[in-house]
C-alpha positions as CSV (number, residue, x, y, z in Angstrom):
1,M,27.8,-15.8,43.4
2,R,29.3,-19.3,43.1
3,F,26.2,-20.8,44.7
4,V,24.0,-19.0,42.1
5,L,26.2,-20.2,39.2
6,L,26.2,-23.8,40.6
7,L,22.4,-23.7,41.0
8,A,21.9,-22.4,37.4
9,V,24.2,-25.2,36.0
10,L,22.4,-27.9,38.0
11,S,19.0,-26.6,37.0
12,A,19.9,-26.6,33.4
13,Q,21.3,-30.2,33.8
14,A,18.1,-31.3,35.4
15,F,16.0,-29.7,32.7
16,A,18.1,-31.4,30.0
17,L,17.5,-34.8,31.5
18,G,13.7,-34.2,31.8
19,P,11.0,-35.3,29.4
20,I,10.9,-32.1,27.3
21,S,13.7,-30.8,25.2
22,L,13.7,-27.3,23.6
23,G,16.2,-25.9,21.2
24,L,17.1,-24.6,17.7
25,R,17.6,-26.6,14.5
26,A,19.5,-25.0,11.6
27,G,21.0,-26.2,8.4
28,L,20.9,-26.1,4.6
29,P,18.9,-27.6,1.8
30,L,21.1,-29.9,-0.3
31,N,19.0,-29.5,-3.4
32,D,16.7,-26.8,-4.9
33,L,13.2,-26.3,-3.6
34,V,11.8,-25.6,-7.0
35,D,12.3,-27.3,-10.5
36,I,11.9,-25.1,-13.5
37,A,11.0,-26.7,-16.9
38,S,13.7,-26.1,-19.5
39,N,11.2,-25.1,-22.2
40,N,9.3,-22.6,-20.1
41,P,7.9,-19.7,-22.3
42,N,8.3,-17.1,-19.5
43,R,11.9,-18.0,-18.8
44,F,11.4,-18.3,-15.1
45,F,14.5,-18.8,-12.9
46,S,14.8,-19.7,-9.2
47,T,17.5,-19.5,-6.6
48,T,17.3,-21.4,-3.3
49,Q,18.8,-19.6,-0.3
50,R,21.1,-22.2,1.3
51,Y,19.8,-22.0,4.9
52,T,16.9,-23.2,7.0
53,F,16.3,-22.7,10.7
54,G,13.7,-22.7,13.4
55,P,12.7,-23.9,16.9
56,T,12.5,-27.6,17.9
57,L,10.5,-29.3,20.6
58,A,10.9,-33.0,21.7
59,L,9.1,-35.2,24.1
60,N,11.6,-37.8,25.4
61,L,10.2,-41.2,26.1
62,P,11.7,-44.4,27.6
63,A,13.8,-46.9,25.6
64,G,15.5,-44.2,23.6
65,L,12.3,-43.1,21.8
66,S,11.1,-39.5,21.4
67,A,8.4,-37.5,19.5
68,E,9.8,-34.4,17.9
69,V,8.3,-31.4,16.1
70,D,10.2,-28.6,14.3
71,F,9.1,-25.3,12.8
72,L,11.5,-24.7,9.9
73,W,11.7,-21.7,7.6
74,K,13.3,-21.7,4.1
75,R,13.3,-19.1,1.4
76,F,13.8,-19.1,-2.4
77,S,13.7,-16.5,-5.1
78,L,11.5,-16.9,-8.2
79,G,11.9,-14.5,-11.2
80,R,11.6,-13.9,-14.9
81,P,14.0,-11.7,-16.9
82,I,11.5,-9.8,-19.2
83,P,10.4,-7.6,-17.6
84,L,12.9,-8.2,-14.8
85,N,10.8,-9.3,-11.8
86,E,12.0,-11.3,-8.9
87,R,10.1,-12.3,-5.7
88,D,11.3,-13.9,-2.5
89,I,9.0,-16.7,-1.4
90,N,9.0,-18.4,2.1
91,S,8.4,-22.0,2.9
92,F,7.3,-23.0,6.3
93,E,7.7,-26.7,7.2
94,I,6.5,-28.6,10.3
95,P,8.0,-32.1,10.4
96,V,6.6,-34.3,13.1
97,M,8.8,-37.3,13.7
98,G,9.3,-40.3,15.9
99,K,12.9,-40.8,16.7
100,W,15.0,-43.7,18.2
101,R,18.4,-43.3,19.8
102,S,20.6,-46.4,20.2
103,G,22.6,-47.2,23.3
104,G,24.1,-44.8,25.9
105,G,27.2,-42.9,26.0
106,L,28.2,-39.5,24.8
107,V,27.7,-40.2,21.1
108,R,24.9,-42.4,19.8
109,P,23.2,-43.0,16.4
110,I,19.7,-41.8,15.8
111,A,17.0,-42.6,13.2
112,G,13.6,-41.2,12.7
113,A,10.5,-41.1,10.4
114,G,7.3,-39.1,10.3
115,V,5.2,-36.7,8.3
116,S,6.0,-33.1,7.3
117,F,3.5,-30.3,6.5
118,R,4.5,-27.4,4.3
119,R,2.9,-24.0,3.6
120,W,4.3,-21.8,0.8
121,G,4.3,-18.1,1.3
122,D,2.3,-15.7,-0.9
123,F,3.1,-15.8,-4.6
124,G,0.7,-12.9,-5.3
125,S,-0.2,-13.1,-9.0
126,F,3.4,-14.0,-9.9
127,L,2.5,-17.4,-11.3
128,G,-1.2,-16.5,-12.1
129,G,-4.3,-18.3,-10.9
130,D,-5.0,-20.0,-7.6
131,L,-2.2,-22.2,-6.4
132,D,-2.3,-24.9,-3.8
133,R,0.2,-23.6,-1.3
134,N,-0.1,-26.5,1.2
135,N,1.7,-29.8,0.9
136,V,2.2,-33.0,3.0
137,G,5.2,-35.4,2.8
138,F,6.9,-38.4,4.3
139,V,10.2,-37.7,6.1
140,L,13.1,-40.0,7.0
141,G,16.2,-39.0,8.9
142,G,19.4,-40.3,10.5
143,G,22.5,-39.0,12.2
144,I,24.2,-38.9,15.6
145,E,23.5,-37.3,18.9
146,I,26.4,-35.8,20.9
147,R,25.9,-35.1,24.6
148,A,27.9,-32.2,25.9
149,I,27.1,-31.5,29.6
150,F,23.5,-30.2,29.4
151,L,23.5,-29.6,25.6
152,K,22.6,-32.2,22.9
153,I,24.1,-31.6,19.4
154,T,22.4,-33.5,16.7
155,P,23.7,-33.4,13.1
156,E,21.5,-35.3,10.7
157,I,20.5,-35.8,7.1
158,R,16.7,-35.7,6.3
159,Y,14.9,-36.8,3.2
160,T,11.4,-35.6,2.5
161,R,9.2,-37.0,-0.3
162,W,6.4,-34.4,-0.9
163,G,3.0,-35.6,-2.0
164,S,2.5,-33.2,-4.8
165,Q,4.5,-30.7,-6.9
166,S,2.1,-27.7,-6.5
167,F,2.3,-24.7,-8.7
168,T,2.2,-24.9,-12.5
169,S,3.5,-27.1,-15.3
170,T,6.4,-24.7,-15.8
171,V,7.4,-24.1,-12.1
172,Q,7.1,-27.1,-9.8
173,A,8.0,-27.7,-6.2
174,N,10.8,-30.3,-6.0
175,R,9.1,-33.5,-4.6
176,N,12.4,-34.9,-3.3
177,Q,14.1,-32.7,-0.7
178,V,17.3,-33.4,1.2
179,D,18.5,-31.3,4.1
180,F,21.5,-31.3,6.4
181,L,20.4,-30.1,9.8
182,V,22.1,-29.6,13.2
183,G,20.0,-29.4,16.3
184,L,21.0,-27.8,19.6
185,T,18.6,-28.8,22.4
186,F,18.5,-28.5,26.1
C-alpha cells in the first residue's frame, strides 16, 4: 500500500513539473458585468452574481514563460419591474494569455497579457432585436504563484478591456472588467 501511495505522489510530482498544467480557476468579478442607463424607460435592473469559475490549461515554456487558456463562466440577472420579469444570463469567457514568472523559489511574481473572447448566453427577446452576443477584449493580469508540493496556487488580479459594449443604448456590457481569480493547477 505504501508503495502505491509513494508511486502516486511521485507521478503527480512528475506531471506537475511537466510542460502541461491542468487545473481550476475560480474567483469573483470586482465590478458589474452590465451598466444600466439611469434614464432607461423600461427601468431595467441587473445583478451580477459574485463568482466565476472554470478549467484552465497551460503550456509551460522555458525561461519562466507559459501560454495559458481558461474557460470561465459568469452569470448575471437582468430584469424589469413592470411586469416583473427577470432572466439569468450566462457569460462564457476564454482568455488566452502569455505569462511570465520571475525567479525561482516557492513564491514568485507573475505577469501576463493576451486576448479574451466572450460569448453571452441567450437573451431571448428580453432586450428585443438581434444582439451581438460575441465580444473580444485585451486582458492584463498580475499576481503571485505559490508552489506547494505538486500544486501551484496562483492568486491574481485581471483587467479586461472589451472591444464593444454590445446590447442596446439602455443596457450595455461594461467595457472595463476587473476580476480576482485563484488558480489551482497540477
